[in-house]
C-alpha positions as CSV (number, residue, x, y, z in Angstrom):
1,X,49.5,-61.5,186.9
2,X,51.8,-63.5,190.2
3,X,56.1,-63.4,190.6
4,X,55.9,-59.6,190.3
5,X,59.1,-58.2,191.5
6,X,58.8,-56.1,194.8
7,X,60.8,-53.7,197.5
8,X,60.5,-50.9,199.5
9,X,59.0,-48.1,196.7
10,X,55.9,-49.9,197.8
11,X,55.5,-48.7,200.3
12,X,55.3,-45.3,201.8
13,X,57.9,-46.1,204.4
14,X,60.1,-43.4,205.3
15,X,63.9,-43.1,204.0
16,X,65.9,-44.3,206.8
17,X,63.1,-46.6,208.6
18,X,63.6,-50.3,209.4
19,X,60.0,-51.2,210.0
20,X,60.1,-54.5,211.8
21,X,56.9,-54.5,213.6
22,X,54.1,-56.4,210.9
23,X,53.3,-58.4,214.2
24,X,51.8,-54.7,215.2
25,X,50.6,-52.6,212.7
26,X,51.8,-53.8,209.0
27,X,52.1,-49.9,206.4
28,X,49.5,-50.0,204.0
29,X,51.4,-50.6,200.6
30,X,50.5,-47.5,197.9
31,X,48.4,-49.3,196.1
32,X,46.1,-50.4,198.9
33,X,45.4,-47.5,199.8
34,X,45.2,-45.5,197.0
35,X,41.6,-47.7,197.1
36,X,41.0,-46.8,199.9
37,X,41.6,-42.9,199.3
38,X,39.3,-43.1,196.9
39,X,36.2,-44.9,198.5
40,X,36.9,-42.0,201.4
41,X,36.3,-39.5,198.6
42,X,33.4,-41.1,197.0
43,X,31.7,-41.2,200.2
44,X,32.5,-37.8,201.1
45,X,31.2,-36.2,197.9
46,X,28.2,-37.8,197.7
47,X,27.5,-39.3,200.7
48,X,23.6,-40.1,200.6
49,X,24.4,-42.2,196.8
50,X,27.1,-44.1,198.7
51,X,25.6,-45.3,201.7
52,X,22.3,-45.5,200.3
53,X,23.0,-47.4,197.0
54,X,26.8,-48.0,196.5
55,X,28.4,-49.5,200.0
56,X,25.8,-52.1,200.9
57,X,27.1,-54.2,197.5
58,X,30.6,-53.0,197.5
59,X,30.8,-54.4,201.7
60,X,29.5,-57.6,200.0
61,X,31.9,-57.9,196.8
62,X,34.6,-57.2,199.5
63,X,33.6,-59.5,201.2
64,X,33.0,-62.4,199.0
65,X,36.6,-61.9,198.0
66,X,38.0,-62.3,201.5
67,X,36.0,-65.7,202.2
68,X,37.7,-66.6,199.2
69,X,40.9,-66.3,200.5
70,X,40.6,-67.6,203.8
71,X,38.2,-70.4,203.0
72,X,34.4,-70.0,203.5
73,X,31.5,-68.5,202.6
74,X,30.6,-64.8,202.7
75,X,27.8,-65.6,204.5
76,X,29.5,-66.7,207.3
77,X,31.8,-63.3,207.8
78,X,31.3,-59.6,209.2
79,X,33.8,-57.1,208.3
80,X,34.5,-55.7,211.8
81,X,37.5,-52.6,212.6
82,X,40.1,-54.9,213.9
83,X,40.2,-58.3,216.5
84,X,39.5,-56.5,219.5
85,X,36.6,-55.6,218.4
86,X,35.3,-59.1,216.9
87,X,35.9,-60.3,220.8
88,X,34.3,-58.2,222.4
89,X,31.4,-59.5,220.1
90,X,32.1,-63.2,221.1
91,X,32.3,-62.3,224.6
92,X,28.5,-60.7,224.3
93,X,27.3,-63.8,221.9
94,X,28.8,-66.3,224.8
95,X,25.8,-65.8,227.5
96,X,28.3,-67.0,230.6
97,X,26.6,-68.6,233.6
98,X,28.1,-68.5,237.6
99,X,31.0,-71.1,237.6
100,X,31.3,-71.1,234.0
101,X,34.8,-71.3,232.8
102,X,36.9,-70.0,229.8
103,X,39.7,-71.5,228.9
104,X,43.2,-69.5,227.8
105,X,46.4,-70.0,228.3
106,X,49.4,-67.7,229.1
107,X,50.4,-67.3,225.4
108,X,47.5,-65.1,224.9
109,X,47.1,-61.1,224.0
110,X,46.5,-59.1,226.8
111,X,43.5,-57.0,225.6
112,X,41.7,-61.1,225.0
113,X,42.4,-61.5,228.9
114,X,40.8,-58.3,229.9
115,X,38.0,-58.4,227.7
116,X,37.4,-62.4,229.3
117,X,38.5,-61.3,232.3
118,X,35.5,-58.8,232.9
119,X,32.9,-60.9,231.0
120,X,33.2,-63.5,233.7
121,X,33.5,-61.0,236.6
122,X,30.7,-60.4,235.4
123,X,28.4,-63.0,234.9
124,X,29.9,-64.9,238.0
125,X,32.2,-66.9,236.2
126,X,35.8,-67.4,236.0
127,X,39.2,-67.8,233.6
128,X,41.2,-70.4,233.5
129,X,44.9,-70.1,232.3
130,X,46.8,-73.2,231.0
131,X,50.5,-73.3,230.9
132,X,52.0,-74.3,228.0
133,X,55.5,-76.8,228.4
134,X,58.3,-74.6,228.1
135,X,59.8,-75.6,225.7
136,X,57.8,-76.0,223.3
137,X,58.7,-79.9,221.2
138,X,55.8,-80.6,220.1
139,X,51.9,-79.8,218.4
140,X,51.1,-83.0,221.2
141,X,52.0,-80.7,224.0
142,X,49.7,-77.4,223.6
143,X,46.9,-80.2,223.0
144,X,47.4,-81.7,225.8
145,X,48.1,-79.0,228.5
146,X,45.1,-77.8,227.0
147,X,42.8,-80.6,227.5
148,X,43.9,-81.0,230.9
149,X,42.5,-77.9,232.3
150,X,38.6,-79.0,230.6
151,X,35.8,-79.1,233.0
152,X,33.1,-79.4,232.9
153,X,32.5,-76.1,233.3
154,X,34.3,-75.2,230.6
155,X,31.6,-73.1,228.4
156,X,34.7,-71.8,226.0
157,X,38.3,-72.4,224.9
158,X,40.2,-69.3,223.5
159,X,43.0,-69.5,221.6
160,X,45.5,-67.9,218.8
161,X,46.8,-68.9,215.6
162,X,49.4,-66.9,216.2
163,X,50.5,-66.1,219.8
164,X,50.9,-62.2,219.9
165,X,53.6,-62.0,222.2
166,X,56.0,-65.3,222.0
167,X,55.0,-65.4,217.8
168,X,54.3,-69.3,218.0
169,X,52.1,-71.0,215.3
170,X,49.9,-73.0,217.4
171,X,48.4,-76.3,216.6
172,X,44.5,-74.5,215.8
173,X,43.5,-77.8,213.8
174,X,44.3,-80.7,216.4
175,X,43.3,-77.8,219.3
176,X,39.9,-77.6,217.5
177,X,39.6,-81.7,216.9
178,X,40.0,-82.1,220.4
179,X,37.8,-79.2,222.2
180,X,35.1,-80.5,219.5
181,X,35.5,-83.6,221.4
182,X,34.9,-82.8,224.0
183,X,31.9,-80.4,223.2
184,X,33.4,-76.8,223.9
185,X,33.4,-74.1,221.4
186,X,35.9,-72.8,220.3
187,X,36.9,-69.0,219.2
188,X,40.6,-68.6,217.3
189,X,41.9,-64.8,218.3
190,X,43.5,-65.0,214.6
191,X,45.0,-61.5,213.7
192,X,48.1,-62.6,212.8
193,X,47.4,-65.9,210.6
194,X,45.5,-64.3,207.7
195,X,48.7,-63.9,204.6
196,X,50.9,-65.2,207.2
197,X,50.0,-68.5,207.1
198,X,47.4,-71.1,205.1
199,X,44.1,-70.6,206.1
200,X,40.4,-72.7,204.9
201,X,38.5,-71.9,207.8
202,X,35.4,-74.0,206.9
203,X,37.9,-77.2,207.3
204,X,39.1,-75.7,211.0
205,X,35.8,-76.8,212.6
206,X,35.9,-73.2,215.5
207,X,33.0,-71.4,215.9
208,X,34.4,-68.0,215.9
209,X,37.1,-66.7,214.5
210,X,38.7,-62.7,215.1
211,X,41.0,-60.8,213.0
212,X,42.7,-58.2,211.8
213,X,43.3,-57.4,208.8
214,X,46.5,-54.9,209.2
215,X,49.2,-57.3,209.8
216,X,50.5,-59.4,207.1
217,X,47.6,-58.7,205.0
218,X,48.3,-55.5,205.0
219,X,45.0,-54.1,204.6
220,X,44.4,-51.0,206.2
221,X,44.3,-50.1,209.5
222,X,40.8,-50.2,211.5
223,X,39.5,-53.5,208.9
224,X,39.1,-57.1,210.5
225,X,36.9,-59.6,210.0
226,X,34.7,-61.8,212.0
227,X,33.4,-65.2,211.6
228,X,30.6,-67.0,213.2
229,X,29.8,-70.4,212.3
230,X,26.2,-71.2,211.3
231,X,25.5,-72.6,214.8
232,X,25.9,-69.3,216.8
233,X,24.6,-66.9,213.9
234,X,21.4,-66.5,215.0
235,X,22.4,-65.5,218.6
236,X,25.6,-63.3,218.0
237,X,25.4,-59.9,219.8
238,X,27.2,-57.0,218.3
239,X,29.1,-54.7,221.4
240,X,27.8,-51.8,219.8
241,X,23.8,-51.4,219.7
242,X,22.3,-49.2,216.1
243,X,20.1,-49.9,214.0
244,X,21.0,-53.0,212.5
245,X,19.5,-53.8,209.4
246,X,20.4,-52.8,205.7
247,X,20.3,-49.5,205.0
248,X,19.4,-50.0,201.4
249,X,15.9,-52.3,202.3
250,X,18.4,-55.5,201.4
251,X,16.6,-58.7,203.3
252,X,17.9,-59.0,206.8
253,X,20.7,-61.4,207.4
254,X,23.3,-61.5,210.4
255,X,25.5,-59.6,209.5
256,X,23.4,-56.3,209.5
257,X,24.2,-56.0,213.1
258,X,28.1,-54.9,212.2
259,X,27.1,-53.7,208.9
260,X,26.0,-50.0,210.3
261,X,26.4,-49.6,213.8
262,X,26.5,-45.8,213.0
263,X,27.8,-43.6,210.2
264,X,31.6,-44.7,209.6
265,X,34.2,-45.2,206.8
266,X,33.9,-48.5,205.4
267,X,36.4,-47.6,202.8
268,X,38.8,-49.6,204.9
269,X,37.2,-52.9,204.5
270,X,36.4,-52.3,199.9
271,X,40.3,-51.4,199.9
272,X,41.1,-55.3,201.6
273,X,40.3,-56.9,197.5
274,X,43.4,-54.3,196.7
275,X,45.2,-55.9,200.2
276,X,44.4,-59.2,198.6
277,X,45.2,-58.7,195.1
278,X,48.7,-57.3,196.1
279,X,50.1,-60.2,197.8
280,X,48.9,-62.9,195.6
281,X,50.5,-60.5,192.9
282,X,53.8,-61.6,194.6
283,X,52.6,-65.3,195.2
284,X,51.3,-66.2,198.4
285,X,53.4,-68.6,199.3
286,X,56.5,-67.3,197.3
287,X,55.7,-64.3,200.1
288,X,55.7,-67.2,203.2
289,X,58.9,-68.7,202.1
290,X,60.9,-65.5,201.5
291,X,59.8,-63.9,204.6
292,X,59.8,-67.3,206.9
293,X,64.1,-67.5,205.7
294,X,65.0,-64.0,206.3
295,X,63.7,-64.6,209.7
296,X,65.4,-67.8,209.8
297,X,68.6,-66.0,209.0
298,X,67.8,-62.7,211.6
299,X,67.0,-65.3,214.2
300,X,70.5,-67.7,213.7
301,X,72.2,-64.3,213.6
302,X,71.3,-62.7,217.1
303,X,71.2,-66.1,218.7
304,X,75.2,-66.1,217.4
305,X,75.6,-61.9,218.7
306,X,73.7,-63.0,221.8
307,X,73.0,-65.6,222.5
308,X,69.1,-64.5,222.1
309,X,67.0,-68.0,221.5
310,X,63.8,-68.7,220.0
311,X,61.4,-69.9,222.4
312,X,60.3,-72.8,219.6
313,X,62.5,-74.9,217.2
314,X,63.3,-72.7,214.3
315,X,60.8,-74.6,211.6
316,X,57.4,-73.5,209.4
317,X,55.6,-76.4,212.0
318,X,56.1,-73.4,214.8
319,X,57.0,-70.2,212.8
320,X,55.8,-68.4,210.1
321,X,57.1,-64.4,208.6
322,X,57.7,-63.5,212.8
323,X,59.4,-64.7,216.0
324,X,60.1,-63.7,220.0
325,X,63.9,-64.7,220.9
326,X,64.7,-64.0,224.9
327,X,67.2,-60.8,225.5
328,X,70.2,-61.3,227.7
329,X,69.1,-59.4,230.8
330,X,71.6,-58.5,233.9
331,X,68.3,-57.1,236.0
332,X,65.6,-60.0,236.4
333,X,63.7,-57.7,239.4
334,X,62.6,-54.8,236.5
335,X,60.0,-53.7,236.1
336,X,57.7,-55.0,232.9
337,X,57.7,-51.3,230.7
338,X,54.4,-50.9,228.9
339,X,57.5,-49.8,226.3
340,X,60.6,-50.8,227.0
341,X,63.5,-48.1,226.9
342,X,65.5,-50.3,224.6
343,X,62.8,-50.3,222.0
344,X,62.6,-46.4,222.3
345,X,66.5,-46.4,222.1
346,X,66.1,-48.5,218.7
347,X,63.2,-46.1,217.5
348,X,64.9,-42.7,218.4
349,X,68.5,-43.5,218.2
350,X,68.5,-46.0,215.2
351,X,64.9,-45.2,213.4
352,X,64.3,-49.4,213.7
353,X,60.4,-50.0,214.8
354,X,60.5,-53.0,216.5
355,X,58.8,-54.3,219.7
356,X,60.6,-55.4,222.8
357,X,58.6,-57.1,225.5
358,X,58.2,-59.2,228.6
359,X,56.5,-62.6,229.2
360,X,57.0,-64.3,232.4
361,X,59.3,-62.1,233.9
362,X,62.4,-62.5,230.6
363,X,62.5,-59.3,227.9
364,X,62.2,-60.6,224.6
365,X,62.2,-58.9,221.2
366,X,59.9,-59.9,218.6
367,X,61.4,-59.9,214.5
368,X,58.7,-59.4,211.8
369,X,59.5,-59.9,208.4
370,X,57.5,-58.6,205.1
371,X,58.4,-58.3,201.7
372,X,59.9,-54.9,202.5
373,X,62.5,-56.6,204.8
374,X,65.9,-56.6,204.2
375,X,69.1,-58.0,204.8
376,X,70.2,-54.5,205.6
377,X,67.5,-54.1,208.1
378,X,69.0,-56.8,210.2
379,X,72.2,-55.6,209.8
380,X,71.3,-52.2,211.1
381,X,69.2,-54.3,213.9
382,X,72.4,-56.4,214.9
383,X,74.6,-53.0,214.7
384,X,71.9,-51.2,217.2
385,X,71.2,-53.8,219.5
386,X,75.2,-54.7,220.1
387,X,75.9,-50.3,220.8
388,X,72.0,-50.5,223.1
389,X,72.3,-53.4,225.1
390,X,74.8,-52.7,227.0
391,X,72.9,-49.6,228.2
392,X,69.7,-51.2,228.8
393,X,70.8,-54.5,230.4
């Protein structure tokens, strides 16, 4: 029944911890974790029965539930461990040739750049990076900046639905329409969008969509999917080669190469329907409205206290439940860290889990809000930054 109340007690977050980083790793709600544990127990107690007779139909049922949630058919989806696995599959599928180009932009995730640079280097191709305007004020600016870098050599356009370092919602519908006019295939990196943003894959018009489900949907860690349009399904390649066929003797489908990559625990995939039901029991639009409004409150306070500016207009068009703001920094020559000392201090001194990221040589903090987030969490963040920022200028 949609509309039930939720609070921290629905999660396993330790007392005293303000968890403000669903953008990296979303904690698993208790009811979802219980479903995962039950499947793991079934697999451990009688693996022959589970793998040969139970798992395949259960995976198909879970895939159908996910497909309905994201607006497509289960025949277009495969469960994979995460968006990184999915993106590697796309890199194995899109056969680059010498001189080809793969187009990304300067807001993309570092691991995605690394995947495509490796694929391009191996093929004698190149990665082209479009630089988006700063500040961004209209979706047309994004589309234009990407379109300007398309050439006859562009083999693929890779773009985030919601960017990781900058937390910006990109106009993927318009980007897909533009790319389709140029006959350029599109791969969308979408782990931050699932749950946070409405999604209808059948109408989107992309060729590939890569996602993790452990962020805003709060499905278990190790659950994700790869969407492949029908035009590519006969040529899709899994980066791990195994038997690639049904263990139960079902008719072959393209997903088999992803479903059976050796013995693994599929419990995370099988708990995905429970995660969808958990969010739907609160109300999807209610979830989006509540978390966005809390985010707006946090951004207003960060700007008032520290002059921390959001990178885009604070609206539903550009932001969902997460935003990145620029922090004041007197040390512009500081070497960016994998883990910034300010982030470590927030966690160690104040039990606040939030990423501090370097992007374009500036230090930023990325705030995520979910159903367990409260005004008290924002109060604690502001108080901690007030104390720590002078120590980490």
